[in-house]
N, C-alpha and C positions, 0 to 999 in steps of 0.2 A: 502496501500500499504505501504510493507516494501525495506527502504535500508539494504540491508545488512552491516556491516561493518567489517573493514579489523582485522584478529589478532583472538581470540578465540571467541566459539558458540556464539552468545547473550543469556546473564543470564537475560535482560531487556531488557525496549520497551521505549521509548519515542513517546507518541502519540503529533503529533502537526497539530492541526486547523488550514487550514489557507485558503484565500483565494489570487487567483493571484493577485487582483487588490486591495489588502487590504495596504493602507499605513505605518502603521502599524507592516507587516507582513515582509513587503521591509525592515520595519527596524530592528526588531530580525533577521534578514535572516546571518547574521555574528554570531549569537547565534548560529543558526538552525545546520550552515556548522561547530562550532565546537564542537555540539555533533554527527553529524553525524561523526565525522571523531572518538572518540572514542571507544577502542576494548571493546569486549563487549555488549556494546548498540544497539540494532536495534532503527534508524527512520523508524514509519510510518506517511505517508500522509493522514490528510484526507480534503480535498479540504468542502470548504461552501458552493460556489456558494452565495454568497454575492452579488451581481450583474447580475444573470442569470433568465431567464426566464422573468420572467415580471419585476424585478427589472433595468433589462438592458436598459441603454438610451445612445442618444446623446449627447457625448461634448457641453456643452452650456457656456451665463457668465454665471449664479447660479451655476453650476457646480465648474465652476474657482473658483470661491470667495469661496464657501463651498471649495474648498480642499485645497486652497493656504496655509492656517492657519498650517493643518492640515502640510503639506510638511512644510513647513519653520521651524514647531518646530521637527520636524520627523526628521531631518536634525538637531537642538536642541544637541537632546539629545542622537542620534544612530551617528550622525558620517554620515552618510547614504551619497553617492552622485546623486545630483539632476542636469539633464545637462539642456543647454538652449535650446535644440529639443525636449525635454518633456513642461519647462515653457512657454516658447516665441512659439513650433511648433504645437505639441499635442493639450494644454489646448486652444490656440486659435484656433481647427482644428475645426469646428462643423459638418462637415460630420463625424467625427470620433466617433463608435459607441462603449461604453461602453458593455462587457459581458466574464463572468467569467468562461460560458461556453466550447468558444474553448480550449483556455489555461489548463483546469481543463481535457478536454478529449487529452489533446495533453503529458501533465502529464506523468496519465493512459499510453500511450501508447508507450515513452520512456521507464517506467517503468516496460512496460510489453517485449521491444526490448532490456533482457539485465539491469534491475536495473538502470536506468538511470536519473528517474522522478524529483531526486531533483537537479540533476544537469541542468536538462532544465528547473525548476521553477526560478536556480538562473540565468539565461538565459532569459528568457524571462521578471522577472522583474529587469535586468538590461534593457534590451530590452524598458519597457516601461517608465521608471523611468529617466534616462539618455539618451537614445539614440530617445525618444520620436515614438516610432513606434507605428504600431496597431495590436497591440498582439490578436485583437479578428480574424486576418484575416487569411486563413490557410494558403497563399503562405510567412508570415511573421513565423508562428508557424514552415514550414519545413524549412525557411533558419535556423533558428534557430537549430533544430535539426540534421541537415548535418552540421552546425558549430561544434558540439557537436561531430560530427562522426556518428554518424547512416545514416545509409542508404536511402536515401530519397522516394523512392518505398516501401521499406516497410516500412517508419514512416506513407506513406499518406495509404499504407492496415490498420497500427495499429488505426490511427485517426480517420476513415471510421467506424474502428466495436467498438470503443470506447466513439464517441460522438454519444449524443440523449438519448437512454432507457438505456446505460451501465455507463455515467456519471452523468446521472440524479438522476441514482439508487445509485450511491456512493454518492453523493450530499445530499439525502436523510439520508443516513444511515450516513451520518458526521454531522450532524446536530443532528442524535439522539443521536451521539456519545456525542456529545455537551451539550446536556440537560441532559442525565446521570452522566457526571460529574459534573456539578451545576457550566458549564461552560456562560459564559455571550455575548463569541462574538472570534474573529478571531486578532489575536492569543492569542493562547488557547495551552497548553501543560499540560500531563500527566504524569507520568511517575507509571510502573507496575515493580515492582522488587519481579523473583522469583515465578510469579505465582498468586501476593498476587494483589489485586485488585489497578488500576490506582490512582494515587493522582495527584492531581492538584499541577505544580510546579507557583511561582510567575518571570516568567522569563522576568518580565517587570521595573524589577528594577535592571538590570544589562546589561539597552540598553546603549550600547559604553561600555561595560566592557569584554570585552570576557574570558581574562584570569580569572577574579573572577567568572564569567559564569562558566566554567570549573572545578575550585574550587567546587563549590556550586555541579555541577553536582556527580561529582567523591564522592564527604560525602553523596551525596543521598547511592547511589550506592556503599557504605560503613556501608548505614543503619540508617543515619541519617533523622530527621524529618522534611518533609518541610513546611517553612512559610506558611502559607495564601495568595492567590496572590491578588497581588492589581487590583483596578478597571482602566483599560487601552485598549484601543485597539479600534477595528471594530465589532459595532455590528450587525447580523444575516442581519442585513440591511441598514446600513455607518457605518461612524465613528465618532467618538469620542471626544477632548481632552481629558488625563487626568485633574485631577487637581492639 
């Protein structure tokens, strides 16, 4: 999935491997927004399905106890806000389902409707972590798409077209790309310049530092060598705290 940027024709591609329910992907959301705004850089979204299929689950006390340390660490390192509706609402709602596939299908649908995938992903992340909404429910995804300015009927049709086999194929392709890049989980980013093989970038070291990240990308676009990525983020089936 490609998000075209304004300005010159893209000469480079930033591959972003993410999951809508990955807290560390929410942590890097401001950095991804910076990348998407750079002229000459095309952003490609690859969703990994961390909590899709057999990995989806209901919220319960064990899940709350598991994610709260991650969420506090994310807020500390990135400055990303978490809302009371998430901490005191969604995380205590044991009827809520955590399923990555519906929001992934929604992002694919929004991308098909005029390249709005990243914008919808950003709204989905805020809906989950700030407003405590059930982002696995089609009604929630439709409302977010309409807020973005997409036509409700067109979005419903695109969502139906991308849910199921297409979204599952996208997830499998994303996981295959992650393996080829030597990545360990989400978020992972890799930069390909002028057709050269994609090289992983260490986005984790720039949490909460969008200006430094922008400078780093500009240096990389000028041909400087990337540093080896550090170990942080969410694995394909769960999250881990950085050391």
